C-alpha positions as CSV (number, residue, x, y, z in Angstrom):
1,M,0.9,25.3,-8.1
2,R,2.1,27.9,-10.5
3,R,4.5,29.8,-8.2
4,S,7.0,32.2,-9.6
5,N,9.9,30.6,-7.8
6,G,8.4,27.0,-8.2
7,H,9.4,24.5,-5.5
8,T,9.6,21.5,-7.7
9,L,8.7,20.4,-11.2
10,L,6.5,17.7,-9.7
11,I,4.3,20.3,-8.0
12,L,4.1,22.3,-11.2
13,Y,3.1,19.2,-13.2
14,V,0.7,17.7,-10.7
15,S,-1.2,21.0,-10.5
16,N,-1.8,21.1,-14.2
17,T,-2.9,17.5,-14.9
18,Q,-6.4,17.3,-16.2
19,M,-7.4,15.1,-13.3
20,L,-7.4,16.6,-9.8
21,T,-4.1,16.0,-8.0
22,V,-4.0,13.6,-5.1
23,I,-7.6,12.5,-5.1
24,P,-7.9,11.4,-1.4
25,R,-7.6,15.0,-0.4
26,L,-11.0,15.6,-2.1
27,A,-12.7,13.9,0.8
28,A,-10.9,16.3,3.2
29,I,-11.8,19.3,1.0
30,A,-15.5,18.2,0.9
31,L,-15.5,17.8,4.7
32,M,-14.0,21.2,5.3
33,N,-16.4,22.9,2.9
34,A,-19.3,21.1,4.6
35,M,-18.1,22.3,8.0
36,Y,-18.0,25.9,7.1
37,E,-20.6,26.4,4.4
38,T,-23.2,29.0,5.3
39,H,-25.5,28.7,2.4
40,Q,-26.8,25.2,2.4
41,V,-28.5,24.2,-0.8
42,K,-30.8,21.2,-0.1
43,D,-32.0,18.7,-2.7
44,P,-35.1,16.8,-1.5
45,T,-35.0,14.5,-4.6
46,I,-32.0,12.5,-3.3
47,I,-31.3,10.5,-0.1
48,G,-30.0,12.8,2.6
49,G,-30.8,15.8,0.5
50,N,-33.1,17.4,3.1
51,M,-30.3,17.8,5.7
52,S,-27.0,19.7,5.6
53,R,-24.0,18.0,4.3
54,Y,-22.2,18.3,7.6
55,R,-25.1,16.6,9.4
56,W,-25.0,13.8,6.8
57,F,-21.3,13.3,7.6
58,G,-22.0,13.2,11.3
59,L,-24.7,10.5,10.9
60,I,-22.5,8.4,8.7
61,T,-19.7,8.7,11.3
62,I,-21.9,7.6,14.1
63,A,-23.4,4.8,12.1
64,S,-20.0,3.5,11.0
65,C,-18.6,3.7,14.6
66,V,-21.6,1.8,16.1
67,Y,-21.7,-0.8,13.3
68,Y,-18.0,-1.7,13.6
69,F,-18.7,-3.2,17.0
70,I,-20.5,-6.0,15.2
71,P,-17.8,-7.3,12.8
72,G,-15.0,-6.0,15.0
73,F,-16.1,-7.7,18.3
74,F,-19.5,-9.3,18.6
75,A,-19.8,-11.2,15.2
76,Q,-16.4,-11.5,13.7
77,F,-17.6,-13.9,11.0
78,L,-18.9,-10.9,9.2
79,S,-15.4,-9.6,8.7
80,V,-14.2,-12.5,6.5
81,T,-17.3,-14.3,5.4
82,A,-15.6,-17.3,3.8
83,V,-18.5,-19.7,4.1
84,A,-16.7,-22.5,2.1
85,T,-14.0,-22.6,4.7
86,W,-16.5,-23.0,7.5
87,L,-18.0,-26.0,5.8
88,A,-14.5,-27.6,5.3
89,P,-12.3,-26.0,7.9
90,Q,-9.5,-28.6,7.7
91,N,-9.4,-28.9,3.9
92,P,-6.3,-27.1,2.6
93,I,-7.4,-26.7,-1.0
94,V,-10.8,-25.2,0.0
95,N,-9.1,-22.9,2.4
96,Q,-6.5,-21.9,-0.2
97,L,-9.2,-21.1,-2.8
98,F,-11.9,-19.5,-0.7
99,G,-10.0,-18.3,2.4
100,G,-9.9,-14.5,3.0
101,N,-6.8,-14.4,5.3
102,T,-4.3,-16.6,3.4
103,G,-6.3,-17.7,0.4
104,L,-7.6,-16.3,-2.9
105,S,-11.1,-15.5,-1.7
106,L,-12.8,-16.6,-4.9
107,I,-16.1,-15.5,-3.3
108,P,-15.1,-12.2,-1.8
109,I,-17.8,-11.4,0.9
110,T,-17.1,-9.1,3.8
111,F,-19.2,-6.7,5.8
112,D,-16.3,-5.0,7.4
113,W,-15.0,-1.6,6.3
114,T,-11.5,-2.5,7.6
115,Q,-11.3,-5.3,5.0
116,I,-12.5,-3.0,2.2
117,A,-10.5,0.1,2.9
118,G,-7.9,-1.0,5.4
119,Y,-5.1,-1.8,2.9
120,V,-6.1,0.1,-0.2
121,G,-7.9,3.1,1.1
122,S,-11.5,4.1,0.5
123,P,-12.9,3.0,-2.9
124,L,-15.2,6.0,-2.8
125,I,-12.5,8.4,-3.8
126,V,-10.6,6.4,-6.5
127,P,-11.6,7.0,-10.1
128,W,-13.3,4.0,-11.7
129,H,-10.7,3.6,-14.4
130,A,-8.0,3.2,-11.7
131,I,-10.0,0.7,-9.8
132,A,-10.7,-1.3,-13.0
133,N,-7.0,-1.4,-13.9
134,T,-6.1,-2.6,-10.5
135,L,-8.8,-5.3,-10.6
136,I,-7.5,-6.5,-14.0
137,G,-4.1,-7.1,-12.3
138,V,-5.6,-8.8,-9.3
139,V,-7.8,-11.2,-11.3
140,L,-5.2,-11.9,-13.9
141,F,-2.2,-12.4,-11.7
142,F,-3.4,-13.1,-8.1
143,V,-6.3,-15.3,-9.0
144,F,-5.6,-17.1,-12.4
145,L,-1.8,-17.0,-12.5
146,T,-1.4,-17.7,-8.8
147,S,-3.7,-20.7,-9.0
148,F,-1.8,-22.1,-12.1
149,L,1.6,-21.7,-10.5
150,H,0.6,-23.0,-7.1
151,Y,-1.2,-26.1,-8.3
152,T,1.5,-27.0,-10.8
153,G,4.1,-27.1,-8.0
154,A,6.1,-24.0,-9.0
155,W,8.6,-22.9,-6.4
156,Y,7.8,-26.0,-4.3
157,S,4.4,-24.4,-3.6
158,Q,2.7,-27.7,-2.4
159,F,4.8,-27.4,0.8
160,L,4.0,-23.7,1.4
161,P,1.0,-21.5,2.1
162,M,-0.6,-19.9,-1.0
163,S,-0.7,-16.4,0.3
164,D,1.1,-14.9,3.2
165,A,4.1,-12.7,3.9
166,S,6.4,-15.0,6.0
167,T,9.6,-16.7,5.0
168,Y,10.1,-20.5,5.2
169,D,12.8,-23.1,5.3
170,N,13.0,-26.5,3.6
171,T,11.0,-28.2,6.3
172,G,8.0,-26.0,5.8
173,G,8.6,-24.1,9.1
174,L,9.3,-20.4,9.5
175,Y,12.8,-19.4,8.5
176,N,15.0,-19.3,11.6
177,V,16.9,-16.1,10.9
178,T,19.0,-16.4,14.1
179,R,20.7,-19.5,12.7
180,V,22.3,-17.6,9.8
181,L,23.2,-14.3,11.6
182,T,26.6,-13.3,12.8
183,P,26.9,-11.2,16.0
184,E,27.4,-8.2,13.7
185,L,23.9,-8.8,12.2
186,T,25.3,-10.0,8.8
187,L,25.0,-13.2,7.0
188,D,27.0,-16.3,8.1
189,E,27.5,-18.0,4.8
190,G,28.6,-21.3,6.3
191,A,25.5,-21.5,8.6
192,Y,23.3,-20.6,5.6
193,K,24.7,-23.4,3.5
194,A,24.2,-25.8,6.4
195,Y,20.7,-24.7,7.1
196,S,18.3,-24.1,4.2
197,P,17.5,-21.9,1.2
198,L,14.7,-19.4,1.7
199,F,11.1,-20.0,0.4
200,I,8.1,-17.7,0.2
201,S,4.4,-18.2,-0.6
202,T,3.2,-18.1,-4.2
203,T,1.5,-14.7,-4.0
204,F,4.5,-13.2,-2.2
205,A,6.9,-14.4,-5.0
206,L,4.5,-13.2,-7.7
207,S,4.2,-9.8,-6.0
208,Y,8.0,-9.3,-6.4
209,G,7.7,-10.2,-10.1
210,L,4.9,-7.7,-10.5
211,S,7.0,-5.1,-8.7
212,F,9.8,-5.6,-11.2
213,A,7.2,-5.2,-14.0
214,A,5.7,-2.1,-12.4
215,I,9.0,-0.3,-12.3
216,T,9.9,-0.7,-16.0
217,A,6.3,-0.1,-17.0
218,L,6.3,3.1,-15.0
219,V,9.3,4.4,-16.8
220,V,8.1,3.5,-20.3
221,H,4.5,4.6,-19.7
222,T,5.7,8.0,-18.4
223,F,8.0,8.5,-21.4
224,L,5.3,7.5,-23.9
225,H,2.5,9.5,-22.5
226,Y,3.9,12.4,-20.5
227,S,7.5,13.3,-21.6
228,G,6.3,16.0,-23.9
229,T,3.8,17.4,-21.4
230,V,6.5,17.4,-18.6
231,W,9.0,19.3,-20.8
232,A,6.4,21.8,-21.9
233,Q,5.3,22.4,-18.3
234,Y,8.9,22.9,-17.3
235,Q,9.4,25.5,-20.0
236,N,6.2,27.3,-19.0
237,S,6.5,27.0,-15.3
238,T,8.0,30.5,-14.6
239,H,5.8,32.6,-16.9
240,E,2.5,30.8,-17.0
241,K,-0.6,32.9,-16.3
242,P,-2.0,32.4,-12.8
243,D,-5.4,30.7,-12.5
244,I,-8.1,31.7,-10.0
245,H,-6.5,29.7,-7.2
246,M,-3.1,31.3,-7.6
247,K,-4.7,34.8,-7.8
248,L,-6.4,34.2,-4.5
249,M,-3.2,32.9,-2.9
250,Q,-1.1,35.9,-4.0
251,K,-2.3,37.8,-1.0
252,Y,-0.2,35.5,1.2
253,K,3.6,35.6,1.6
254,E,5.2,32.6,-0.1
255,A,7.3,30.2,1.8
256,P,10.9,31.1,0.8
257,Q,12.9,28.5,-1.2
258,W,15.7,28.6,1.4
259,W,13.3,27.2,4.0
260,Y,12.9,24.0,2.0
261,T,16.6,23.9,1.2
262,A,17.6,24.4,4.8
263,L,15.2,21.7,6.0
264,F,16.6,19.3,3.4
265,L,20.2,19.9,4.4
266,I,19.4,19.6,8.1
267,V,17.6,16.3,7.7
268,L,20.3,15.1,5.3
269,A,23.0,15.8,7.9
270,L,21.1,14.2,10.7
271,S,20.5,11.1,8.5
272,L,24.2,10.9,7.7
273,I,25.1,11.1,11.4
274,A,22.6,8.3,12.2
275,V,24.0,6.1,9.4
276,L,27.7,6.7,10.1
277,F,27.9,6.9,13.8
278,Y,25.7,3.9,14.7
279,P,26.3,0.3,13.8
280,T,24.0,0.3,10.7
281,N,26.4,-1.3,8.2
282,L,25.2,1.3,5.7
283,K,27.9,3.2,3.8
284,W,27.6,6.9,3.2
285,W,27.6,6.5,-0.6
286,A,24.8,4.0,-0.4
287,F,22.8,6.5,1.7
288,L,23.3,9.2,-1.0
289,L,22.3,6.7,-3.7
290,A,19.0,6.0,-1.8
291,V,18.2,9.7,-1.7
292,T,19.0,10.0,-5.4
293,I,16.6,7.1,-6.3
294,A,13.9,8.8,-4.3
295,F,14.5,12.1,-6.2
296,A,14.6,10.4,-9.6
297,F,11.4,8.5,-9.3
298,A,9.3,11.2,-7.5
299,L,8.1,12.7,-10.8
300,P,7.0,9.6,-12.7
301,I,5.4,8.1,-9.6
302,G,3.8,11.4,-8.8
303,I,2.2,11.6,-12.2
304,I,0.6,8.2,-11.8
305,S,-0.5,9.1,-8.3
306,A,-2.0,12.4,-9.5
307,I,-4.1,10.6,-12.2
308,T,-5.2,7.5,-10.3
309,S,-4.6,8.2,-6.6
310,Q,-2.7,4.9,-6.5
311,E,1.0,5.1,-5.7
312,I,3.5,2.7,-7.2
313,G,6.0,1.8,-4.5
314,L,9.8,1.9,-4.8
315,N,10.3,-0.6,-2.1
316,V,11.3,-3.5,-4.3
317,L,13.5,-1.4,-6.5
318,T,15.5,-0.1,-3.5
319,E,15.7,-3.6,-2.1
320,F,16.8,-5.0,-5.5
321,V,19.6,-2.3,-5.9
322,Y,21.0,-2.6,-2.4
323,G,20.6,-6.3,-2.2
324,Y,23.0,-6.7,-5.1
325,I,25.6,-4.0,-4.2
326,Q,25.9,-5.0,-0.6
327,P,24.3,-8.3,0.3
328,G,24.1,-9.9,3.7
329,R,23.3,-6.7,5.6
330,P,19.6,-6.7,6.6
331,L,19.7,-3.6,8.9
332,A,21.5,-1.6,6.2
333,L,18.9,-2.7,3.7
334,M,16.0,-1.5,5.8
335,L,17.7,1.9,6.1
336,F,18.4,2.0,2.4
337,K,14.8,1.1,1.7
338,T,13.5,3.7,4.1
339,Y,15.6,6.5,2.6
340,G,14.9,5.5,-0.9
341,Y,11.2,4.5,-0.9
342,I,9.7,6.2,2.2
343,T,11.5,9.5,1.4
344,M,9.8,9.5,-2.1
345,S,6.4,8.5,-0.6
346,Q,6.6,11.2,2.1
347,A,7.6,13.7,-0.5
348,L,4.5,13.0,-2.6
349,S,2.4,13.3,0.6
350,F,4.0,16.6,1.3
351,V,3.2,17.8,-2.2
352,A,-0.4,16.6,-1.8
353,D,-0.8,18.5,1.4
354,L,0.6,21.7,-0.2
355,K,-1.9,21.3,-2.9
356,F,-4.6,20.8,-0.4
357,G,-3.6,24.0,1.3
358,H,-3.5,25.7,-2.1
359,Y,-7.2,24.8,-2.8
360,M,-8.3,25.6,0.7
361,K,-6.4,29.0,0.6
362,I,-4.2,28.3,3.6
363,P,-1.1,30.6,3.7
364,P,2.0,28.7,2.4
365,R,4.1,29.6,5.4
366,T,1.4,28.2,7.7
367,M,1.3,25.0,5.7
368,F,5.1,24.6,5.8
369,M,5.3,25.1,9.6
370,A,2.3,22.8,10.2
371,Q,3.9,20.1,8.2
372,V,7.3,20.4,9.9
373,V,5.8,20.6,13.4
374,A,3.4,17.7,12.9
375,T,6.0,15.5,11.4
376,T,8.5,16.1,14.2
377,V,5.9,15.5,16.9
378,S,4.6,12.3,15.2
379,C,8.1,10.8,15.3
380,F,8.0,10.6,19.1
381,I,4.3,9.7,19.2
382,Q,4.7,6.8,16.9
383,V,7.6,5.4,18.8
384,A,5.7,5.8,22.1
385,V,2.6,4.1,20.6
386,L,4.7,1.2,19.3
387,N,6.3,0.6,22.6
388,F,3.0,0.8,24.4
389,A,1.5,-1.8,22.0
390,L,4.4,-4.2,22.4
391,D,4.2,-4.0,26.2
392,N,0.5,-4.1,26.7
393,I,-1.1,-6.2,23.9
394,D,-0.8,-10.0,24.5
395,G,0.4,-11.9,21.5
396,V,0.9,-8.7,19.5
397,C,2.2,-9.4,16.0
398,E,1.3,-13.1,16.2
399,I,-0.8,-14.2,13.2
400,T,-3.5,-15.6,15.5
401,Q,-3.7,-12.6,17.9
402,P,-7.4,-12.6,19.0
403,Q,-8.0,-8.9,18.2
404,R,-6.1,-9.2,14.9
405,F,-3.1,-7.0,16.0
406,T,-1.0,-9.1,13.7
407,C,1.4,-6.4,12.4
408,P,1.0,-7.3,8.7
409,G,3.1,-4.4,7.4
410,G,5.8,-5.1,9.9
411,R,5.9,-8.8,8.9
412,V,6.4,-7.8,5.3
413,F,9.1,-5.4,6.2
414,F,10.9,-8.0,8.2
415,S,10.6,-10.7,5.5
416,A,11.9,-8.2,2.9
417,S,15.0,-7.5,5.2
418,V,15.7,-11.3,5.2
419,I,15.1,-11.9,1.5
420,W,16.9,-8.9,0.1
421,G,19.2,-7.9,2.9
422,L,20.3,-11.0,4.8
423,I,20.1,-13.7,2.1
424,G,20.4,-11.3,-0.8
425,P,18.8,-11.3,-4.3
426,A,21.8,-13.1,-5.8
427,R,20.9,-16.2,-3.8
428,V,17.1,-15.9,-4.5
429,F,16.5,-14.3,-7.9
430,S,19.7,-14.6,-10.0
431,P,19.8,-17.2,-12.8
432,G,19.9,-20.7,-11.4
433,Q,18.2,-19.8,-8.2
434,I,14.7,-20.8,-7.1
435,Y,12.9,-17.6,-8.1
436,S,15.1,-16.6,-11.1
437,G,12.1,-16.9,-13.5
438,L,10.6,-13.7,-11.9
439,L,13.3,-11.6,-13.7
440,V,11.3,-12.0,-16.9
441,F,8.8,-9.5,-15.5
442,F,11.3,-6.7,-16.1
443,V,10.9,-7.3,-19.8
444,I,7.1,-7.9,-19.6
445,G,6.8,-4.6,-17.8
446,A,8.8,-2.7,-20.4
447,V,6.9,-4.2,-23.4
448,T,3.3,-4.0,-22.1
449,P,3.0,-0.1,-22.1
450,V,4.3,-0.1,-25.7
451,V,1.7,-2.7,-26.8
452,I,-1.1,-0.7,-25.0
453,Y,0.1,2.6,-26.5
454,F,-0.1,1.3,-30.1
455,L,-3.4,-0.5,-29.5
456,A,-4.9,2.7,-28.3
457,K,-3.5,4.5,-31.3
458,R,-4.8,1.8,-33.7
459,Y,-8.2,1.5,-32.0
460,P,-8.9,4.9,-30.4
461,R,-12.5,4.0,-29.5
462,S,-11.7,0.8,-27.7
463,G,-11.1,0.3,-24.0
464,A,-7.3,0.2,-24.6
465,K,-7.1,3.9,-24.1
466,Y,-8.0,3.4,-20.4
467,L,-5.4,0.7,-19.7
468,M,-2.4,1.7,-17.6
469,A,0.3,-0.9,-17.4
470,P,2.0,0.5,-14.2
471,L,-1.4,0.2,-12.4
472,I,-2.1,-3.3,-13.8
473,F,1.2,-4.5,-12.5
474,G,1.6,-2.4,-9.4
475,G,-1.9,-1.5,-8.4
476,A,-2.1,-4.4,-6.0
477,G,1.2,-3.5,-4.4
478,N,0.0,-4.2,-0.9
479,M,-0.5,-7.9,-1.6
480,P,0.7,-9.5,0.6
481,P,-0.1,-8.8,3.4
482,A,-3.3,-7.8,1.8
483,T,-5.3,-10.6,0.1
484,P,-7.6,-10.8,-2.9
485,L,-10.5,-10.4,-0.5
486,N,-9.3,-6.8,0.3
487,Y,-8.9,-5.8,-3.3
488,L,-11.9,-7.6,-4.8
489,S,-14.3,-6.2,-2.1
490,W,-12.7,-2.8,-2.6
491,G,-13.2,-3.1,-6.3
492,I,-16.9,-4.2,-5.9
493,V,-17.7,-1.2,-3.7
494,G,-15.8,1.1,-6.0
495,Y,-17.8,-0.1,-8.9
496,V,-21.0,0.6,-7.1
497,F,-20.1,4.1,-6.0
498,Q,-17.7,5.3,-8.7
499,F,-19.5,3.9,-11.7
500,V,-23.1,2.9,-11.0
501,I,-24.1,5.6,-8.6
502,K,-21.9,8.3,-10.3
503,K,-23.5,7.5,-13.6
504,R,-27.1,7.0,-12.5
505,H,-27.4,9.2,-9.4
506,F,-24.8,11.9,-10.1
507,R,-26.6,14.5,-8.0
508,W,-26.2,12.4,-4.9
509,W,-22.7,11.4,-5.8
510,S,-21.5,15.0,-6.3
511,R,-23.1,16.2,-3.1
512,L,-22.5,13.4,-0.6
513,N,-20.1,10.8,-1.9
514,Y,-16.8,12.1,-0.5
515,L,-18.5,13.0,2.8
516,T,-19.7,9.4,3.0
517,S,-16.2,8.2,2.5
518,A,-14.8,10.5,5.2
519,G,-17.6,9.5,7.6
520,L,-17.0,5.7,7.1
521,D,-13.3,6.2,7.7
522,L,-13.7,8.4,10.8
523,G,-16.4,6.2,12.3
524,L,-14.2,3.1,11.9
525,A,-11.2,4.9,13.5
526,I,-13.3,5.9,16.5
527,G,-14.9,2.4,16.9
528,T,-11.5,0.8,16.8
529,I,-10.1,3.1,19.5
530,V,-13.2,2.5,21.7
531,I,-12.9,-1.3,21.3
532,F,-9.2,-1.2,22.1
533,I,-9.6,1.0,25.2
534,A,-12.8,-0.6,26.5
535,F,-12.1,-4.3,25.8
536,T,-8.5,-5.0,24.7
537,L,-6.8,-3.1,27.5
538,N,-9.1,-4.7,30.0
539,D,-8.5,-8.2,28.8
540,I,-12.2,-8.6,27.8
541,D,-12.4,-11.2,25.0
542,P,-15.1,-11.3,22.3
543,P,-18.2,-13.4,23.2
544,Q,-17.5,-17.1,22.7
545,W,-20.3,-18.2,20.3
546,W,-20.4,-19.7,16.8
547,G,-20.1,-16.4,15.0
548,N,-16.7,-15.8,16.6
549,T,-15.3,-19.3,17.0
550,V,-16.1,-20.5,13.5
551,V,-13.6,-18.0,12.2
552,T,-10.7,-19.3,14.2
553,S,-11.3,-22.9,13.5
554,T,-10.2,-22.8,9.8
555,L,-6.8,-23.5,8.3
556,D,-7.1,-20.2,6.5
557,Y,-7.3,-18.2,9.7
558,Q,-4.5,-20.3,11.3
559,G,-2.2,-19.9,8.4
560,K,-1.9,-23.6,7.9
561,A,-3.6,-24.2,4.6
562,I,-0.8,-26.3,3.1
563,Q,-1.2,-29.2,0.8
564,V,1.8,-31.3,1.9
565,V,3.0,-31.2,5.5
566,L,6.3,-33.0,5.8
567,P,7.0,-35.5,8.7
568,P,9.7,-34.3,11.2
569,G,13.2,-34.6,9.8
570,E,12.2,-34.5,6.1
571,T,13.0,-31.6,3.7
572,F,12.1,-30.4,0.3
573,G,13.8,-28.2,-2.3
574,P,17.3,-28.4,-3.9
575,K,20.0,-30.4,-2.3
576,T,22.6,-27.7,-2.5
577,W,22.3,-23.9,-2.5
């Protein structure tokens, strides 16, 4: 947004990229325009062309809501249609290769929008080149490399699941964190040495390596492709001629710079109070370092997000940094990760919302106040909802919870606090440790963008110009808890809508694609709420028939697809750690 006083360089850069800024907002913009359009241009040559766009959105929403009752309650086999696991439910290798919950899902079949869009977002709004880069990473690393590593016994994988987000000890059981914790919630080194080293699944380990690569690739890629553009934009930011959007927005009063500064200082002070006056084990200087990391990486990650709508996470970088400087403090690590990674992510969301308001001609002061009020209220609502779920949903966060309230994100966050905070990266990833080989991904991530850059220069007409190393390494950053089923099905649907339909039926795509995406998402949300209120809260279980019971009978669903299960008392792994 070309504002005379410019809030941040990121806003100024993002607004001037050739791609539209944060692409998911396009669906919201399309919906808003459809709601308020007065002159409805119909196109009888396309499906849905004889009705208004808003009516199309309404029909898709209703259809999506009603349909979700089928895979979400009455016929759950349609959610993860892993036919091979039904034929051999107790075969660990079959479940590892074809399972959709803890396997590689080599035949990715699902008829459930939650599986397609639940982890990655709607594929109808992501550019095809971004989807393609993400799929390259998924197939290359999470299908081929994972299979190779797992079946060659790397990281003692024969004793562990192929793909999940839990931590394990040397008996193959879940890691008992309480055995190595002190009353002050720090690591008891003596208990740790007497208990077990920590093990994780193959995809979980590989995801950390890819996160290492994504960070270095992000820095190198941004320098090679955008350093000149960013500098030029910085120089022109205060005297660039306004575009049509800025001209229309000039009739509104700008949100003063001191509003943002005051908000930042207030929240910074409250955060320092929380860190220092509660038993968090986080030092003040570590807190400021986390905020600095968020500030430093907002621009390069914002650039990638603006072009691809895919955000490269800072979670592993913050975990890596704090895990080395102050190991053995899991609670402090979670706070450091929150202030370093979540701060950056929320900042980009804030920028995206400001851009949304800019395109929709919403007064800047109104946008600012709406953001602040909504964020403040949501803090209390989210805590209330969390406590309600913990108190009222039986088996919540258990991997076999019947309605699939399994808390996948929470499980990853907890595992990360154990790996990076409690045990510490020095005992997991440093040279001589079990997962030390993953450090090579730092080098791979730095070299790959250079190779792609010169390949694109040497062969300008080849597909190399579309390759983006940060997205290849980091595009599947939600895996685990996501699985290849989620990404592969997402990619297939994205190919259909963002390549085939866009290319062959552009008139339909330009008129109704984003509204279709919004309708599918809204219908799913409504259907989920209705099922929760009508069935879950009233202890009404799904119908007990083959279409529901066949799903729960597999090792894939139960999280027990392990090649070698040790007898009681036996262990695997190194003898000393």
